[in-house]
C-alpha positions in Angstrom: 18.7 193.6 4.6 19.7 190.6 2.5 17.9 189.4 -0.6 15.7 186.4 -0.1 15.8 183.3 -2.3 13.2 183.3 -5.0 10.1 181.8 -3.5 8.7 178.5 -4.8 5.5 180.3 -5.9 7.4 183.0 -7.9 5.6 182.0 -11.1 2.3 182.5 -9.4 3.4 185.9 -8.1 4.4 186.8 -11.6 1.0 185.8 -12.9 -0.7 187.9 -10.2 1.4 190.9 -10.9 0.9 190.5 -14.7 -2.9 190.4 -14.4 -2.8 193.3 -11.9 -0.6 195.4 -14.1 -2.8 194.7 -17.1 -5.9 195.8 -15.3 -3.9 198.5 -13.5 -2.6 199.9 -16.7 -6.1 200.2 -18.0 -7.1 201.7 -14.7 -4.4 204.3 -14.9 -5.8 205.5 -18.2 -9.3 205.5 -16.6 -7.9 207.5 -13.6 -6.6 210.1 -16.0 -10.0 210.1 -17.7 -11.7 210.3 -14.3 -9.6 213.4 -13.4 -10.9 215.0 -16.6 -14.5 213.8 -16.2 -14.8 214.5 -12.5 -13.2 217.9 -12.8 -15.6 218.9 -15.6 -18.6 217.5 -13.6 -17.5 219.3 -10.4 -17.1 222.6 -12.2 -20.3 222.3 -14.3 -22.5 220.7 -11.6 -21.1 221.5 -8.2 -21.6 219.2 -5.1 -25.4 219.2 -5.6 -25.1 217.8 -9.1 -22.5 215.2 -8.0 -24.8 214.2 -5.2 -27.7 213.7 -7.7 -25.4 211.7 -10.0 -24.4 209.4 -7.0 -28.1 208.8 -6.2 -28.9 208.0 -9.9 -25.9 205.6 -10.0 -27.2 203.8 -6.9 -30.6 203.4 -8.5 -29.0 201.8 -11.6 -26.8 199.6 -9.4 -29.7 198.2 -7.5 -31.9 197.7 -10.6 -29.0 195.9 -12.3 -28.4 193.7 -9.2 -32.0 192.6 -9.0 -32.6 192.1 -12.7 -29.2 190.5 -13.4 -30.0 187.6 -10.9 -26.3 187.3 -10.3 -25.7 185.9 -13.8 -22.5 187.9 -14.2 -20.9 186.3 -11.2 -22.3 182.8 -11.8 -21.4 183.0 -15.5 -17.7 183.6 -14.7 -17.7 180.5 -12.5 -19.6 178.4 -15.1 -17.3 179.4 -17.9 -14.2 179.0 -15.8 -15.3 175.4 -14.8 -16.0 174.6 -18.4 -12.6 176.0 -19.5 -11.0 173.8 -16.8 -12.2 170.7 -18.5 -10.7 171.7 -21.8 -13.9 170.6 -23.5 -14.5 173.1 -26.4 -18.2 172.0 -26.8 -18.9 172.6 -23.1 -17.3 176.0 -23.2 -19.3 176.9 -26.3 -22.5 175.8 -24.6 -21.8 177.9 -21.5 -21.0 180.9 -23.7 -24.3 180.5 -25.7 -26.4 180.2 -22.5 -24.7 183.2 -20.9 -25.2 185.5 -23.9 -28.9 184.6 -24.4 -29.9 184.8 -20.8 -28.1 188.2 -20.3 -30.1 189.8 -23.2 -33.4 188.4 -21.7 -32.6 189.7 -18.2 -31.4 193.1 -19.6 -34.8 193.6 -21.3 -36.7 192.5 -18.1 -34.5 194.9 -16.0 -35.2 197.8 -18.2 -38.9 197.2 -18.1 -38.9 196.7 -14.4 -37.2 200.0 -13.6 -39.5 201.8 -16.1 -42.6 200.4 -14.4 -41.3 201.5 -11.0 -40.1 205.0 -11.9 -42.8 206.8 -10.0 -42.4 205.0 -6.6 -38.6 205.0 -6.9 -38.6 208.8 -7.5 -40.9 209.3 -4.6 -38.9 207.1 -2.2 -35.5 208.6 -3.1 -36.3 212.2 -3.6 -39.6 212.7 -1.9 -41.2 214.0 -5.1 -41.9 212.9 -8.7 -39.7 215.5 -10.5 -37.1 212.8 -11.3 -39.4 210.3 -13.0 -38.1 211.2 -16.5 -34.5 210.7 -15.4 -35.3 207.3 -13.9 -37.1 206.2 -17.0 -33.9 207.1 -19.0 -31.9 205.1 -16.5 -33.7 201.9 -17.6 -31.6 202.1 -20.7 -28.5 202.2 -18.6 -29.7 199.0 -16.8 -30.2 197.3 -20.2 -26.7 198.2 -21.5 -25.0 197.3 -18.3 -26.6 193.8 -18.1 -25.8 192.9 -21.7 -22.2 194.1 -21.3 -21.9 192.2 -18.0 -22.8 188.9 -19.6 -20.3 189.4 -22.4 -17.6 190.5 -19.9 -18.3 187.4 -17.8 -17.5 185.2 -20.7 -14.2 186.9 -21.3 -13.4 186.9 -17.6 -14.2 183.2 -17.2 -11.7 182.4 -20.0 -9.2 184.7 -18.3 -9.0 187.2 -21.2 -7.4 189.8 -18.9 -5.8 191.8 -21.8 -9.1 192.0 -23.6 -10.9 193.2 -20.4 -8.2 195.8 -20.0 -8.7 197.1 -23.5 -12.5 197.1 -23.0 -12.1 199.3 -19.9 -10.0 201.8 -21.7 -12.2 202.0 -24.8 -15.4 202.3 -22.6 -13.7 205.0 -20.5 -12.6 207.0 -23.5 -16.0 206.9 -25.2 -17.9 207.6 -22.1 -15.8 210.7 -21.2 -15.8 212.0 -24.8 -19.6 212.0 -24.9 -20.7 212.7 -21.3 -18.8 215.9 -20.8 -20.3 217.7 -23.8 -23.7 216.6 -22.7 -23.3 218.0 -19.2 -21.7 221.2 -20.7 -24.7 221.8 -23.0 -27.6 220.7 -20.8 -26.3 220.9 -17.2 -28.2 218.9 -14.5 -30.8 217.7 -17.1 -28.0 215.7 -18.8 -27.0 213.7 -15.7 -29.2 210.7 -16.5 -28.4 210.7 -20.3 -24.7 210.9 -19.5 -25.0 207.7 -17.3 -26.8 206.0 -20.1 -24.0 207.0 -22.5 -21.3 205.7 -20.0 -23.2 202.4 -19.7 -23.7 202.1 -23.5 -19.9 202.7 -24.0 -19.0 199.2 -23.0 -21.5 197.4 -25.3 -19.5 197.5 -28.5 -16.0 196.6 -27.1 -17.4 193.7 -25.0 -19.5 192.4 -28.0 -16.4 192.6 -30.3 -14.0 190.8 -28.0 -16.6 188.2 -26.9 -17.6 187.4 -30.5 -13.9 186.8 -31.3 -14.0 183.9 -28.8 -17.1 182.2 -30.1 -18.5 184.0 -33.2 -21.5 181.7 -33.7 -24.0 180.5 -31.1 -24.1 176.8 -30.5 -27.4 175.1 -31.4 -28.8 173.5 -28.2 -31.9 171.4 -27.5 -34.5 173.2 -25.3 -34.1 170.8 -22.5 -30.4 171.1 -22.3 -30.6 174.9 -22.5 -33.1 174.9 -19.6 -30.7 172.8 -17.5 -27.9 175.2 -18.2 -30.0 178.2 -17.4 -31.2 176.6 -14.2 -27.7 175.9 -13.0 -26.7 179.4 -13.9 -29.6 181.0 -12.0 -29.2 178.7 -8.9 -25.6 179.8 -8.4 -26.4 183.3 -9.6 -29.0 183.8 -6.8 -26.2 184.1 -4.3 -24.4 186.7 -6.3 -27.6 188.6 -6.8 -28.2 188.7 -3.1 -24.6 189.8 -2.5 -24.9 192.6 -5.1 -28.3 193.7 -3.9 -27.2 193.9 -0.3 -24.0 195.8 -1.3 -25.7 198.3 -3.6 -28.7 198.5 -1.3 -26.5 199.4 1.6 -24.7 202.1 -0.6 -28.1 203.4 -1.6 -29.4 203.5 2.0 -26.3 205.3 3.2 -26.7 208.0 0.5 -30.3 208.4 1.5 -29.3 208.8 5.2 -26.7 211.4 4.2 -29.2 213.2 1.9 -31.9 213.3 4.6 -29.4 214.5 7.3 -27.3 217.0 5.3 -29.1 217.7 2.1 -27.9 217.3 -1.5 -24.6 219.1 -0.8 -23.7 216.5 1.8 -24.6 213.7 -0.6 -22.3 215.3 -3.1 -19.4 215.4 -0.7 -20.0 211.8 0.2 -20.1 210.8 -3.4 -16.8 212.6 -4.1 -15.0 211.0 -1.2 -16.4 207.6 -2.0 -15.3 207.8 -5.6 -11.7 208.9 -4.7 -11.4 206.5 -1.8 -12.0 203.5 -4.1 -10.1 204.8 -7.1 -6.6 203.6 -6.2 -7.7 200.4 -4.5 -10.2 199.8 -7.3 -7.8 198.5 -9.9 -6.3 196.0 -7.4 -9.8 194.8 -6.4 -10.8 194.6 -10.0 -7.8 192.6 -11.0 -8.5 190.3 -8.0 -12.0 189.6 -9.1 -11.0 189.3 -12.8 -8.2 186.8 -12.6 -7.9 185.5 -9.0 -11.5 184.2 -8.7 -11.3 181.9 -11.8 -7.9 180.6 -10.6 -9.1 180.0 -7.0 -12.3 178.2 -8.3 -10.1 175.7 -10.2 -8.3 174.7 -6.9 -11.0 175.2 -4.3 -11.2 171.5 -3.4 -7.5 171.5 -2.4 -7.4 173.5 0.9 -3.6 173.8 1.0 -3.4 175.1 -2.6 -6.4 177.3 -2.0 -4.8 178.9 1.1 -1.5 179.4 -0.7 -3.2 181.3 -3.5 -5.1 183.5 -1.1 -1.9 184.4 0.8 -0.1 185.1 -2.4 -2.9 187.3 -3.8 -3.2 189.1 -0.4 0.6 189.7 -0.4 0.7 191.3 -3.8 -2.4 193.3 -3.1 -1.0 194.7 0.2 2.3 195.6 -1.4 0.7 197.4 -4.3 -2.1 199.1 -2.3 -0.3 200.1 0.9 1.9 202.9 -0.3 -0.9 204.3 -2.5 -3.4 204.4 0.3 -0.9 206.0 2.7 -0.2 208.6 -0.1 -3.9 209.3 -0.5 -4.2 209.9 3.3 -1.3 212.3 3.1 -2.4 214.2 0.0 -6.2 214.1 0.5 -6.7 217.9 0.2 -4.6 218.1 -3.0 -6.3 215.1 -4.5 -9.8 216.4 -3.8 -8.9 219.7 -5.4 -7.3 218.0 -8.4 -10.2 215.6 -9.1 -13.0 218.0 -8.1 -12.7 221.6 -6.9 -12.3 223.8 -3.7 -16.0 223.4 -3.1 -15.4 219.7 -2.1 -12.8 220.4 0.6 -15.4 219.4 3.2 -15.0 215.8 1.9 -11.3 215.5 2.9 -11.9 213.9 6.4 -14.5 211.6 4.8 -11.9 210.5 2.3 -9.4 209.7 5.0 -11.8 207.5 6.9 -12.7 205.7 3.6 -9.0 205.1 2.9 -8.6 203.4 6.3 -11.5 201.1 5.4 -10.0 200.4 2.0 -6.8 199.3 3.6 -8.7 196.6 5.5 -10.8 195.8 2.5 -7.7 195.0 0.5 -6.5 192.6 3.2 -9.9 190.9 3.7 -11.1 190.5 0.1 -8.9 187.5 -0.9 -10.3 185.6 2.1 -13.8 186.4 1.1 -13.3 184.6 -2.3 -12.9 181.3 -0.5 -16.5 181.5 0.8 -17.7 182.3 -2.8 -15.6 179.6 -4.5 -16.6 176.9 -1.9 -20.3 177.4 -2.8 -21.2 177.7 0.8 -24.3 179.7 -0.1 -25.8 179.9 3.4 -22.6 181.2 4.9 -22.1 183.6 2.1 -25.7 184.9 2.3 -25.6 185.5 6.0 -22.2 187.2 6.0 -23.5 189.6 3.3 -26.7 190.3 5.3 -24.7 191.0 8.4 -22.3 193.2 6.5 -25.1 195.3 5.0 -26.8 195.6 8.4 -23.7 196.6 10.2 -22.8 199.2 7.5 -26.2 200.8 7.4 -26.7 200.6 11.1 -23.3 202.3 11.8 -24.0 205.0 9.2 -27.5 205.7 10.6 -26.0 206.1 14.1 -22.8 208.0 13.3 -24.3 210.3 10.7 -27.0 211.4 13.1 -24.4 212.0 15.8 -21.4 213.4 13.9 -22.7 214.5 10.5 -21.5 213.4 7.0 -18.1 212.2 8.3 -19.9 209.5 10.2 -20.6 207.8 6.8 -16.8 207.4 6.4 -16.4 206.1 9.9 -19.1 203.6 9.3 -17.2 202.2 6.3 -14.1 201.8 8.4 -16.1 200.2 11.3 -17.6 197.8 8.8 -14.3 196.4 7.7 -12.8 196.2 11.2 -15.8 193.9 12.0 -15.9 192.1 8.6 -12.2 191.3 8.4 -12.4 189.5 11.8 -15.5 187.7 10.8 -14.3 186.5 7.4 -11.0 185.3 9.0 -12.9 183.2 11.5 -15.1 181.7 8.8 -12.3 180.7 6.3 -10.2 179.4 9.2 -13.0 176.8 9.7 -13.6 176.2 6.0 -10.0 175.6 4.9 -7.8 175.9 7.9 -6.6 179.3 6.5 -3.8 181.2 8.3 -2.0 184.3 7.3 1.5 183.7 6.2 4.4 185.2 8.1 5.1 187.6 5.2 1.6 188.9 5.3 1.6 189.4 9.0 4.8 191.4 8.6 3.3 193.5 5.8 0.2 194.2 7.8 2.3 195.3 10.8 3.9 198.0 8.6 1.0 199.3 6.5 -1.8 199.3 9.1 0.1 201.2 11.8 1.6 203.6 9.1 -1.9 204.4 7.8 -3.2 204.9 11.4 -0.2 207.1 12.3 -0.7 209.4 9.3 -4.4 209.6 10.0 -3.8 210.5 13.6 -1.1 213.1 12.8 -3.6 215.1 10.6 -6.0 215.1 13.6 -3.5 216.5 16.2 -0.8 218.4 14.3 -0.7 221.4 12.0 -1.2 220.6 8.3 2.4 221.0 7.1 3.9 219.0 10.1 1.4 216.2 9.5 2.1 216.3 5.7 5.9 215.9 6.4 5.3 212.9 8.5 3.0 211.5 5.8 5.6 211.9 3.1 8.2 210.0 5.3 5.6 207.2 5.7 4.9 207.1 2.0 8.6 206.9 1.1 9.3 204.1 3.7 6.2 202.1 2.6 7.0 202.6 -1.0 10.6 201.4 -0.7 9.6 198.5 1.4 6.9 197.4 -1.1 9.3 197.8 -4.1 11.9 195.7 -2.3 9.4 193.0 -1.4 7.9 192.8 -4.9 11.3 192.5 -6.5 12.2 189.7 -4.1 9.1 187.8 -5.0 9.8 187.8 -8.7 12.2 185.5 -10.6 15.7 187.2 -10.7 15.7 187.2 -14.5 12.6 189.3 -14.7 14.2 192.3 -12.8 17.1 194.2 -14.3 20.3 194.0 -12.2 20.6 197.8 -12.0 17.2 198.1 -10.3 17.9 195.2 -7.9 21.2 196.9 -7.0 19.6 200.3 -6.5 16.8 198.9 -4.3 19.4 196.9 -2.2 21.4 200.1 -1.5 18.3 202.1 -0.7 17.0 199.7 1.8 
């Protein structure tokens, strides 16, 4: 294999990698904290407690999505657009509006969940024993919404390093407080621990956002109303998206709970958490840095398509080997993060990894629909995705048990990837680059092969094949990433070693 010339967009690739590595470095710290936190929770609570935590988390997610009115997402776009003009006064206005409306929505969200605690408990659990826990969760909704508004300001201004620090600080504080709570009070401390984890992000987001604009900008009431109106109009689309996504996740947990009990819900929660762990930092970096950059160029279809292809290429090269590795080492990873009690979630985890591979590929295209402000298209694709996901889960869980929930996630992204490609093809004339087609033709068959081997071969034989696939995919990714970067950014010894290896 010969070295390629440095591509014209190598500077962009460097920016993508830099932002991904910043968020990824923070995510690695949080992965280590997750190992500690999940292990402690698994030992102290067991699958039933993990299942309850997953249901509580879904309740908070839905309440946050409804009460937040999509302001976190629309705020990022509003601030990013203001930053693109270079007008300091306009940026300050956007920041002031975003901060104030986030606090108001946080208060309303907390009150809303408190008022609905009885019916939410009855619908979710079939009784009212969890009303007290749900009342406590209203505090988590408040803390999350305030933090989301402050994070949106930082993200809109592309403060990637600050967001990475916030994630690490929040993870450290949340872990340090939640584990002792669970140790001392057991299942009764699940809701308080979720409140503590939500509260952990308040101080760092406040500190870093205040450094950007320490003083609110005085604004006439009429101008403030106009800004809020624009924020909420765009935010409605994001609210619907979040509500459908979290609502589908909640519905699937209810389906699993009704079909297999709290134990099955715990296994699903464990598999879901691990399936998204590795891909999560790539998706998070994509939403944090890529979305503001794409928004700035969305009216130029050629530039927009180039950015999407570059983001997808970096994402595939970073995620491919890790997801194949997770498929191979699923039993070990499950035991490491949780305990032997969770071994029943291994097959679920593998199905979710297959879906995550497709999610990594399709997500960059989906940002075109958001950035284009095609609200109707975005709305109906989100409705269709939620309907397909819940419908498949309902059908497959009833037929095949808990593993059907993992199959439903994979089936969703087979369908969704095709749909999104057709849509963005019409919107911007998007086509996959030759490099991306080549990468997909390696990673997708490799993931499918490893998954199949564990279905038909003994464990050790399948694991051996999996290790070979991980090494091949890893070396390929490393070689491609090095070729994408400017020559001066990679030490000659590393280039030489990779050239000999491949």
